[in-house]
N, C-alpha and C positions, 0 to 999 in steps of 0.2 A: 452424466451432469443434467441431472433437471432441473425444469424453471417451467412452472405457464406463463413468466412473460420477465422476463431482464427488465422492462423499463416499466417505469414506478415503484413499486415498492418490495416487491414477488420480492421474497428470501432466493437468493441461491439454491443452491444444495448439492454438495459433492461425497462422491461414497462415504466419505467422514467427517467433512462439515455441512457449515449452514452459513453462508455468508449471507448479512443482514444491516439494513440499515441501521445506521447509529442514531441511539438515546440520548434522552439526557442520564439516564440511570448508568449508561457506558464511562460517562463523567470521569468518573473517581477511579474505575480499571487506568481511561486514558493516563491522566495522569500521573499516577503510582506506575504504572508498571513505564512506560516513555520515556519517563523524567530517571530512570535506570539507566548507570552511566554507560555502560555497557550495549544499555539502545539507541539510544539521542543522539552520543556520538558516530553511527553510523549512518542513521541520518541530519538532513541538512536542518531540520525547519521546525525542529520540538528541543527548545530550549532544558540548561542543566535541569533546571526548577520550572518544576510546568505547574502551575497549582490547576485545584479542579475547577477558578473559576475560570483559567486560560481554556480547559478542554471544554469547561460549558460551552464557551463563545465559539471553539474550533465546533462543535457538531452543531450550533444556529449555523455558522454561516458554510458548513457544510452540504447541508440540506438546502438553506436557500442556493448554493452552487450547481445541488445537483434540478432543481426547479427548473433553473436557468439553461440544463446541458452542460456545465461546465465543466461537474466533475462526477464522476459514481463512486461514494466509496464506503466501504463493507465492513462492519466487525467482523473475525474469523473464528465462530464459534464451535466447537464440539459437537456432532451431529449426536452423539449419543447421551452424554452430558450437560450440553448447553455451555459450557465454560468459556469461558471467556480467552480467545487465545493470542491475537492479535489484530492489526485494520492494513487489507489493505485497497490501494484509491487509482483511479484513470482520472488526471488533472487535464483537461484542456491548453496546449505550451502552445496554440496558434498558428494557423491552415490550415486548421484540419488537423493535426497530431497530437494525439496523447502521451501522458509521461505516467508511467507503475512506477507505484512507490510503494514497500510497506515494510510492516515490522513484528515480530512476532514476541512476545513474551518467555525468556528465558527457559524455561520450563515448556515451553513447544519444541525449543532447538532441535534440530536430528530426526525429524520425524518425517519428512515430508511436507507435509502440512503446507507452509507457503508457496509450493511449488504447484500441488492440486489446487491450495487457494486460486494464486496467478491463471494457470489454466483456467479455469472459472472465468476468471475476469476479462482473458482471450477472445475465451466464447462471446460474452457478453458485449465486449467491444465490436467484434465482426457483428454480432446482430443487429447492433445498431449504429453499422454504418462507418465505424471506422476505421481509415485505410495504412493508416499508420500509426504505431507505439514506442515512445525511447526509454530509456531507465538509464541509469547509473546507479555505481556502484562505490564507493569509498576504496583505492587500490589496500589497506590493511583490511579488505571483510571478504576474505577470497569465498567466504561460505555463501554470499552474493551472489557473486560474480558466477560460485558453480552452477548456482540458479540461474539467473539468466543467462546464461550457454543452456541448463539444458534445457529451455525454454523454446530456445531457438534463437533469442536476437545474436546481434552480430555487432560486434564491435565495430565502431565509425571513423576509429584511430585519432578519434577526439581523445584528449585527457584535460582538464578544467584544471585548475584553483577555485573549488568551492563553495563557499563559508559554511560553515556547519554551527548552527547555535547551542549545539552540544558542547562544542567544541570550542567555543569561539574563538573560532581561526578558523583558517583555509584548509581545506586538505584537498590529494590531488585525486582526480573521479574521474572513473574510464565509463565513457559513454556507447549505451549501445542501441540499435533499434533492430525494427522489424514491422517489411507490411504486412498485412494480416489479408 
């Protein structure tokens, strides 16, 4: 991973990816991709219907959150082509703990991109002095569980009945954590 600084707006680069700050130009991609049933049902915060206006608000709120240090959210793009692949972020969970979340477009599944992007975000978290990360995966999402396990997260022993706006229902979610 190379990066001049992980603070501010400098993109984070890996061998195959560029993780860059969201812009309003990304809103249509976010709305179209995140509202796909195979994606929105595996994440808690995105509804089945995610219009472009909601994505624009998300981008604005994310950028404000970054200014205050409450989050670090990046669009995942192909380093070679610039194609948008997904999103990854760290959100303040309280007590100095940040929660890692991500999703990838179905066309990018199975290529190790989310693991590569997450490793870069974990390194950015260390640089920022974050001491602990948490994450979770719905139990019917074994691919995400494999990513979190591969990254070195360990199960907390807690399984939450977490509401998913994509499902419009609660589903069991395994919680994991990592000390940095």
